[in-house]
Z-matrix of the N, CA and C atoms (Angstrom, degrees):
N
C 1 1.453
C 2 1.534 1 111.09
N 3 1.356 2 116.18 1 -41.24
C 4 1.461 3 119.20 2 -179.04
C 5 1.526 4 110.50 3 -63.55
N 6 1.329 5 116.82 4 -41.77
C 7 1.466 6 120.10 5 178.93
C 8 1.526 7 110.93 6 -62.87
N 9 1.319 8 116.57 7 -40.38
C 10 1.462 9 120.73 8 179.16
C 11 1.536 10 110.18 9 -66.15
N 12 1.327 11 116.05 10 -42.12
C 13 1.467 12 120.46 11 177.97
C 14 1.527 13 109.99 12 -62.49
N 15 1.333 14 117.08 13 -46.21
C 16 1.468 15 120.43 14 178.48
C 17 1.521 16 111.67 15 -59.44
N 18 1.343 17 116.31 16 -42.00
C 19 1.464 18 120.23 17 179.70
C 20 1.539 19 110.47 18 -62.35
N 21 1.324 20 116.59 19 -44.30
C 22 1.464 21 120.19 20 179.86
C 23 1.528 22 110.54 21 -65.25
N 24 1.322 23 117.17 22 -40.05
C 25 1.464 24 120.36 23 178.70
C 26 1.528 25 110.92 24 -65.67
N 27 1.326 26 117.28 25 -39.86
C 28 1.473 27 120.63 26 177.65
C 29 1.531 28 110.85 27 -64.06
N 30 1.324 29 117.04 28 -39.92
C 31 1.461 30 120.28 29 177.26
C 32 1.525 31 110.44 30 -63.76
N 33 1.316 32 116.43 31 -40.92
C 34 1.463 33 120.81 32 177.66
C 35 1.531 34 110.17 33 -64.51
N 36 1.327 35 116.79 34 -41.50
C 37 1.468 36 120.66 35 177.01
C 38 1.523 37 110.75 36 -59.28
N 39 1.320 38 116.85 37 -45.86
C 40 1.475 39 121.13 38 -179.28
C 41 1.526 40 110.88 39 -62.46
N 42 1.326 41 116.72 40 -42.97
C 43 1.471 42 120.52 41 179.76
C 44 1.532 43 110.22 42 -64.80
N 45 1.315 44 117.09 43 -42.34
C 46 1.469 45 120.17 44 179.73
C 47 1.527 46 110.79 45 -66.73
N 48 1.326 47 117.07 46 -39.60
C 49 1.460 48 119.79 47 178.32
C 50 1.525 49 110.84 48 -63.40
N 51 1.323 50 117.46 49 -37.98
C 52 1.470 51 120.79 50 176.25
C 53 1.528 52 110.67 51 -62.87
N 54 1.319 53 116.63 52 -41.26
C 55 1.465 54 120.37 53 179.04
C 56 1.533 55 111.08 54 -65.38
N 57 1.328 56 116.73 55 -39.02
C 58 1.468 57 120.58 56 177.91
C 59 1.523 58 109.89 57 -64.39
N 60 1.324 59 116.58 58 -43.43
C 61 1.468 60 120.94 59 178.29
C 62 1.525 61 110.44 60 -62.19
N 63 1.320 62 115.94 61 -42.97
C 64 1.473 63 120.11 62 178.83
C 65 1.530 64 110.16 63 -63.47
N 66 1.327 65 117.44 64 -42.69
C 67 1.460 66 120.88 65 179.77
C 68 1.531 67 110.95 66 -64.25
N 69 1.327 68 117.17 67 -38.38
C 70 1.466 69 120.37 68 177.60
C 71 1.524 70 110.90 69 -65.06
N 72 1.329 71 116.50 70 -40.20
C 73 1.462 72 120.96 71 177.49
C 74 1.531 73 110.29 72 -64.05
N 75 1.330 74 116.31 73 -43.69
C 76 1.461 75 120.23 74 177.99
C 77 1.522 76 111.00 75 -63.68
N 78 1.329 77 117.11 76 -35.69
C 79 1.469 78 120.61 77 178.49
C 80 1.526 79 109.73 78 -61.29
N 81 1.325 80 116.29 79 -41.49
C 82 1.463 81 120.85 80 177.80
C 83 1.528 82 110.34 81 -62.13
N 84 1.315 83 116.69 82 -44.48
C 85 1.471 84 121.01 83 178.72
C 86 1.528 85 111.12 84 -63.31
N 87 1.316 86 116.10 85 -40.58
C 88 1.476 87 120.77 86 179.58
C 89 1.519 88 110.06 87 -64.56
N 90 1.321 89 117.07 88 -44.75
C 91 1.469 90 120.54 89 178.91
C 92 1.523 91 110.79 90 -62.29
N 93 1.329 92 116.50 91 -39.67
C 94 1.468 93 121.05 92 178.61
C 95 1.534 94 110.11 93 -63.42
N 96 1.338 95 116.93 94 -43.03
C 97 1.466 96 121.04 95 179.59
C 98 1.522 97 110.94 96 -65.07
N 99 1.317 98 116.17 97 -41.90
C 100 1.468 99 120.10 98 179.05
C 101 1.524 100 110.54 99 -63.95
N 102 1.317 101 116.71 100 -41.55
C 103 1.465 102 120.81 101 178.13
C 104 1.528 103 110.25 102 -64.38
N 105 1.323 104 117.06 103 -41.12
C 106 1.467 105 121.52 104 179.95
C 107 1.532 106 110.66 105 -62.51
N 108 1.317 107 117.33 106 -44.43
C 109 1.466 108 121.37 107 179.72
C 110 1.526 109 110.00 108 -66.02
N 111 1.330 110 116.55 109 -39.88
C 112 1.470 111 120.70 110 -179.07
C 113 1.521 112 112.06 111 -69.60
N 114 1.338 113 116.75 112 -31.28
C 115 1.466 114 121.08 113 -176.83
C 116 1.523 115 113.75 114 -82.99
N 117 1.322 116 118.22 115 -5.97
C 118 1.462 117 121.05 116 -177.51
C 119 1.528 118 111.41 117 -111.96
N 120 1.339 119 116.87 118 77.18
C 121 1.463 120 118.45 119 178.92
C 122 1.526 121 110.59 120 -67.26
N 123 1.304 122 114.46 121 143.48
C 124 1.463 123 119.34 122 -179.65
C 125 1.524 124 108.54 123 -121.90
N 126 1.327 125 115.74 124 152.04
C 127 1.459 126 121.24 125 -169.98
C 128 1.528 127 114.41 126 -75.06
N 129 1.290 128 119.54 127 -47.56
C 130 1.461 129 120.67 128 -170.96
C 131 1.524 130 111.95 129 -75.02
N 132 1.318 131 114.57 130 155.10
C 133 1.463 132 121.09 131 179.25
C 134 1.530 133 110.42 132 -64.83
N 135 1.328 134 116.33 133 -38.01
C 136 1.465 135 121.19 134 178.81
C 137 1.523 136 110.61 135 -63.80
N 138 1.316 137 116.88 136 -41.00
C 139 1.462 138 121.24 137 178.19
C 140 1.524 139 110.73 138 -65.50
N 141 1.315 140 116.94 139 -39.82
C 142 1.462 141 120.90 140 178.93
C 143 1.526 142 110.70 141 -63.35
N 144 1.325 143 116.74 142 -40.92
C 145 1.457 144 120.31 143 178.77
C 146 1.532 145 110.38 144 -65.63
N 147 1.323 146 116.89 145 -42.46
C 148 1.469 147 120.81 146 177.78
C 149 1.529 148 110.55 147 -61.81
N 150 1.327 149 116.27 148 -41.18
C 151 1.465 150 120.41 149 179.07
C 152 1.527 151 110.58 150 -63.49
N 153 1.340 152 117.46 151 -41.72
C 154 1.463 153 120.94 152 178.68
C 155 1.531 154 111.08 153 -64.21
N 156 1.319 155 116.95 154 -40.14
C 157 1.465 156 120.72 155 177.63
C 158 1.529 157 110.60 156 -63.91
N 159 1.323 158 116.06 157 -42.10
C 160 1.465 159 120.45 158 178.86
C 161 1.527 160 110.37 159 -64.79
N 162 1.327 161 116.86 160 -42.13
C 163 1.465 162 120.33 161 177.31
C 164 1.535 163 110.62 162 -60.58
N 165 1.321 164 116.37 163 -41.26
C 166 1.466 165 121.11 164 178.78
C 167 1.528 166 110.32 165 -61.84
N 168 1.327 167 117.26 166 -45.20
C 169 1.467 168 121.47 167 179.01
C 170 1.526 169 111.19 168 -63.29
N 171 1.320 170 117.28 169 -41.04
C 172 1.470 171 120.87 170 179.36
C 173 1.529 172 109.99 171 -65.52
N 174 1.323 173 117.11 172 -40.41
C 175 1.471 174 120.25 173 177.73
C 176 1.530 175 111.40 174 -64.35
N 177 1.337 176 116.75 175 -37.42
C 178 1.466 177 119.88 176 175.90
C 179 1.527 178 110.47 177 -64.94
N 180 1.311 179 116.20 178 -39.95
C 181 1.460 180 120.56 179 177.93
C 182 1.531 181 109.89 180 -63.67
N 183 1.329 182 117.06 181 -40.66
C 184 1.467 183 121.52 182 177.84
C 185 1.527 184 110.18 183 -62.24
N 186 1.329 185 117.49 184 -43.76
C 187 1.465 186 121.08 185 179.67
C 188 1.531 187 110.99 186 -63.43
N 189 1.323 188 116.88 187 -41.54
C 190 1.468 189 120.99 188 177.71
C 191 1.520 190 110.73 189 -64.08
N 192 1.318 191 116.22 190 -43.16
C 193 1.461 192 121.02 191 179.13
C 194 1.527 193 110.31 192 -62.63
N 195 1.335 194 117.38 193 -43.17
C 196 1.459 195 121.42 194 179.01
C 197 1.531 196 111.13 195 -63.20
N 198 1.322 197 116.84 196 -40.76
C 199 1.466 198 120.68 197 178.68
C 200 1.532 199 110.17 198 -64.58
N 201 1.324 200 116.83 199 -42.61
C 202 1.464 201 121.05 200 177.95
C 203 1.524 202 110.93 201 -61.28
N 204 1.339 203 116.42 202 -45.39
C 205 1.468 204 120.84 203 179.61
C 206 1.524 205 110.67 204 -61.20
N 207 1.337 206 117.56 205 -44.38
C 208 1.472 207 120.92 206 178.72
C 209 1.527 208 111.18 207 -61.89
N 210 1.331 209 117.23 208 -40.22
C 211 1.464 210 120.83 209 177.83
C 212 1.528 211 110.78 210 -63.03
N 213 1.325 212 116.44 211 -42.76
C 214 1.467 213 120.31 212 178.28
C 215 1.528 214 110.79 213 -64.88
N 216 1.327 215 117.03 214 -41.35
C 217 1.465 216 120.13 215 178.97
C 218 1.526 217 110.96 216 -63.61
N 219 1.318 218 117.52 217 -40.34
C 220 1.463 219 120.75 218 178.40
C 221 1.531 220 110.25 219 -67.36
N 222 1.336 221 117.55 220 -41.89
C 223 1.465 222 120.88 221 177.65
C 224 1.529 223 110.25 222 -63.78
N 225 1.327 224 117.10 223 -39.29
C 226 1.459 225 121.05 224 177.17
C 227 1.524 226 110.20 225 -63.51
N 228 1.311 227 116.29 226 -44.58
C 229 1.461 228 121.20 227 178.81
C 230 1.528 229 110.72 228 -59.61
N 231 1.327 230 116.99 229 -44.24
C 232 1.462 231 121.01 230 179.16
C 233 1.533 232 111.08 231 -65.29
N 234 1.328 233 117.02 232 -39.47
C 235 1.463 234 121.12 233 179.71
C 236 1.527 235 110.88 234 -65.64
N 237 1.331 236 116.12 235 -44.90
C 238 1.465 237 120.20 236 178.14
C 239 1.525 238 109.82 237 -62.31
N 240 1.334 239 116.94 238 -42.05
C 241 1.463 240 120.48 239 178.63
C 242 1.524 241 110.68 240 -61.76
N 243 1.306 242 117.07 241 -41.17
C 244 1.466 243 121.10 242 179.10
C 245 1.530 244 111.01 243 -62.25
N 246 1.323 245 116.11 244 -38.43
C 247 1.463 246 120.17 245 -177.26
C 248 1.522 247 112.39 246 -81.30
N 249 1.334 248 117.93 247 -39.59
C 250 1.461 249 120.86 248 -170.85
C 251 1.521 250 114.51 249 -112.13
N 252 1.329 251 118.11 250 -17.26
C 253 1.462 252 119.78 251 -173.86
C 254 1.519 253 111.82 252 81.97
N 255 1.336 254 116.93 253 11.63
C 256 1.458 255 120.89 254 179.95
C 257 1.517 256 110.32 255 -118.00
N 258 1.313 257 115.17 256 137.84
C 259 1.459 258 121.35 257 172.51
C 260 1.523 259 105.35 258 -132.03
N 261 1.310 260 116.05 259 98.53
C 262 1.457 261 122.27 260 -175.81
C 263 1.516 262 107.50 261 -112.92
N 264 1.318 263 116.71 262 131.50
C 265 1.462 264 120.36 263 -175.25
C 266 1.516 265 111.06 264 -138.75
N 267 1.296 266 116.99 265 144.71
C 268 1.460 267 122.85 266 168.53
C 269 1.519 268 115.66 267 66.71
N 270 1.304 269 120.98 268 27.68
C 271 1.458 270 122.35 269 177.73
C 272 1.522 271 107.90 270 -76.63
N 273 1.327 272 117.55 271 125.30
C 274 1.466 273 120.94 272 -177.56
C 275 1.522 274 109.60 273 -135.21
N 276 1.296 275 116.92 274 144.79
C 277 1.456 276 122.68 275 173.32
C 278 1.517 277 107.30 276 -134.39
N 279 1.315 278 117.34 277 136.65
C 280 1.467 279 120.72 278 -178.83
C 281 1.523 280 109.77 279 -148.73
N 282 1.298 281 116.12 280 162.68
C 283 1.466 282 122.57 281 175.37
C 284 1.523 283 112.66 282 56.03
N 285 1.304 284 117.26 283 58.99
C 286 1.467 285 123.76 284 175.75
C 287 1.521 286 112.09 285 63.10
N 288 1.302 287 118.61 286 34.82
C 289 1.465 288 121.39 287 179.94
C 290 1.514 289 110.31 288 -112.28
N 291 1.306 290 116.52 289 171.40
C 292 1.458 291 122.76 290 178.88
C 293 1.516 292 108.39 291 -127.39
N 294 1.302 293 116.41 292 151.41
C 295 1.462 294 121.00 293 174.89
C 296 1.514 295 108.14 294 -142.96
N 297 1.313 296 116.24 295 136.23
C 298 1.458 297 121.43 296 174.30
C 299 1.521 298 107.67 297 -131.25
N 300 1.301 299 115.76 298 144.69
C 301 1.459 300 119.76 299 179.16
C 302 1.512 301 108.97 300 -150.87
N 303 1.308 302 115.65 301 147.09
C 304 1.456 303 120.38 302 177.78
C 305 1.509 304 111.12 303 110.05
N 306 1.340 305 116.53 304 -144.76
C 307 1.448 306 122.95 305 177.84
C 308 1.523 307 107.58 306 -97.71
N 309 1.320 308 117.49 307 112.79
C 310 1.457 309 122.60 308 -178.13
C 311 1.526 310 108.03 309 -116.62
N 312 1.330 311 116.85 310 121.86
C 313 1.467 312 123.35 311 179.54
C 314 1.525 313 112.55 312 54.85
N 315 1.299 314 117.11 313 43.19
C 316 1.462 315 120.45 314 179.61
C 317 1.514 316 110.23 315 -98.17
N 318 1.321 317 115.93 316 159.08
C 319 1.456 318 120.34 317 -174.20
C 320 1.519 319 113.73 318 -95.55
N 321 1.264 320 119.49 319 -42.82
C 322 1.452 321 120.07 320 -177.75
C 323 1.510 322 111.64 321 165.12
N 324 1.326 323 117.28 322 -44.80
C 325 1.461 324 121.10 323 -179.98
C 326 1.527 325 110.46 324 -60.71
N 327 1.328 326 116.48 325 -37.45
C 328 1.463 327 121.08 326 -179.29
C 329 1.520 328 112.07 327 -67.28
N 330 1.325 329 117.46 328 -24.50
C 331 1.452 330 120.61 329 -176.97
C 332 1.524 331 112.81 330 -65.44
N 333 1.323 332 116.90 331 -10.92
C 334 1.458 333 121.10 332 176.98
C 335 1.533 334 111.70 333 -83.28
N 336 1.319 335 116.71 334 -7.11
C 337 1.459 336 121.73 335 -178.82
C 338 1.522 337 108.82 336 -82.07
N 339 1.320 338 117.28 337 126.46
C 340 1.461 339 120.81 338 173.61
C 341 1.518 340 108.50 339 -81.20
N 342 1.331 341 115.66 340 135.86
C 343 1.455 342 120.82 341 179.53
C 344 1.517 343 109.26 342 -125.02
N 345 1.311 344 116.01 343 135.84
C 346 1.457 345 122.06 344 174.00
C 347 1.524 346 106.23 345 -128.66
N 348 1.323 347 115.70 346 82.27
C 349 1.459 348 122.74 347 -175.52
C 350 1.515 349 108.07 348 -93.11
N 351 1.317 350 117.33 349 139.72
C 352 1.458 351 119.36 350 -177.90
C 353 1.519 352 111.00 351 -137.66
N 354 1.304 353 116.77 352 144.63
C 355 1.455 354 127.11 353 170.01
C 356 1.528 355 114.68 354 42.01
N 357 1.328 356 117.47 355 67.66
C 358 1.458 357 123.82 356 174.69
C 359 1.519 358 106.92 357 -97.01
N 360 1.317 359 118.61 358 132.64
C 361 1.460 360 120.99 359 -176.40
C 362 1.522 361 110.47 360 -133.70
N 363 1.321 362 117.17 361 141.20
C 364 1.461 363 122.87 362 173.31
C 365 1.521 364 107.81 363 -130.96
N 366 1.316 365 118.07 364 127.23
C 367 1.466 366 120.86 365 179.26
C 368 1.524 367 110.14 366 -137.49
N 369 1.322 368 115.50 367 166.97
C 370 1.463 369 123.45 368 175.66
C 371 1.524 370 113.00 369 49.74
N 372 1.335 371 115.32 370 58.95
C 373 1.460 372 123.05 371 175.81
C 374 1.524 373 112.51 372 58.91
N 375 1.326 374 116.86 373 37.27
C 376 1.453 375 120.84 374 179.71
C 377 1.521 376 110.69 375 -109.35
N 378 1.313 377 117.48 376 176.58
C 379 1.456 378 123.93 377 179.82
C 380 1.522 379 109.14 378 -125.51
N 381 1.313 380 117.13 379 139.67
C 382 1.461 381 121.15 380 173.62
C 383 1.515 382 108.24 381 -132.05
N 384 1.300 383 116.25 382 134.34
C 385 1.455 384 120.93 383 177.49
C 386 1.514 385 108.99 384 -134.36
N 387 1.303 386 116.58 385 139.25
C 388 1.467 387 120.96 386 179.23
C 389 1.511 388 109.09 387 -145.44
N 390 1.300 389 116.18 388 136.44
C 391 1.453 390 120.56 389 178.15
C 392 1.511 391 110.61 390 120.35
N 393 1.315 392 115.67 391 -151.16
C 394 1.457 393 122.00 392 178.53
C 395 1.522 394 106.95 393 -101.44
N 396 1.335 395 115.87 394 111.11
C 397 1.460 396 121.48 395 -174.90
C 398 1.524 397 107.92 396 -125.29
N 399 1.340 398 116.68 397 121.03
C 400 1.458 399 121.48 398 179.93
C 401 1.518 400 109.59 399 -123.18
N 402 1.318 401 115.48 400 143.67
C 403 1.471 402 122.55 401 172.24
C 404 1.523 403 112.55 402 49.40
N 405 1.299 404 116.42 403 50.54
C 406 1.455 405 120.95 404 178.19
C 407 1.518 406 108.14 405 -111.77
N 408 1.316 407 116.85 406 124.57
C 409 1.445 408 120.90 407 177.38
C 410 1.529 409 107.39 408 -84.20
N 411 1.307 410 115.91 409 102.91
C 412 1.461 411 120.93 410 -175.79
C 413 1.529 412 111.90 411 -63.44
N 414 1.327 413 117.46 412 -27.38
C 415 1.467 414 120.25 413 178.18
C 416 1.523 415 111.09 414 -63.94
N 417 1.339 416 117.71 415 -30.47
C 418 1.471 417 121.26 416 179.08
C 419 1.523 418 111.71 417 -67.45
N 420 1.321 419 118.11 418 -21.47
C 421 1.460 420 121.45 419 -178.95
C 422 1.520 421 112.48 420 -86.58
N 423 1.293 422 117.26 421 -9.42
C 424 1.459 423 121.34 422 -177.56
C 425 1.519 424 110.55 423 -72.01
N 426 1.322 425 115.51 424 140.92
C 427 1.458 426 122.14 425 179.73
C 428 1.523 427 110.63 426 -61.58
N 429 1.333 428 116.95 427 144.07
C 430 1.457 429 121.97 428 176.84
C 431 1.519 430 110.17 429 -117.08
N 432 1.321 431 115.61 430 37.30
C 433 1.464 432 121.06 431 179.69
C 434 1.505 433 111.57 432 -73.95
N 435 1.329 434 117.72 433 178.97
C 436 1.458 435 122.97 434 -177.76
C 437 1.527 436 113.54 435 -55.95
N 438 1.311 437 117.74 436 -39.21
C 439 1.457 438 120.11 437 -178.26
C 440 1.522 439 110.98 438 -65.13
N 441 1.339 440 117.79 439 -34.75
C 442 1.462 441 120.80 440 179.56
C 443 1.519 442 111.63 441 -71.84
N 444 1.322 443 117.90 442 -33.87
C 445 1.462 444 119.88 443 -177.82
C 446 1.525 445 111.50 444 -73.30
N 447 1.332 446 118.93 445 -15.46
C 448 1.459 447 122.50 446 178.33
C 449 1.513 448 112.47 447 -82.68
N 450 1.297 449 118.40 448 -14.38
C 451 1.472 450 121.46 449 -177.18
C 452 1.489 451 111.75 450 -76.66
């Protein structure tokens, strides 16, 4: 039963991830359309009003798309939590930094721990780790860019 449940949850995860990818692609198309409408000024007052109405409709479409994407992301998060016991959200790394979250180098006993990790951020060549992390050499995660080689 557990294997069947895991298989169904993985299928649901894959379907939700496809929907998120599709929504992101549509967001790009919507932004492109909005930019195109904004970049084409028209002379007459009637044309300007039509352009404003079209911009309003495109913005509504963008808001609907964003709401759909957020719903899919939340459903994906819930599905992953159901399957793994982990709910990890908002992990970000930027500017030559690293971030790890979840179960890192764990053996098995730790996998029974439920984790609800939220909003972990690493910026400006920093490191952020959250969750159960064993035997990780943090020095290996450090950036080896030009600025580091000068030190």
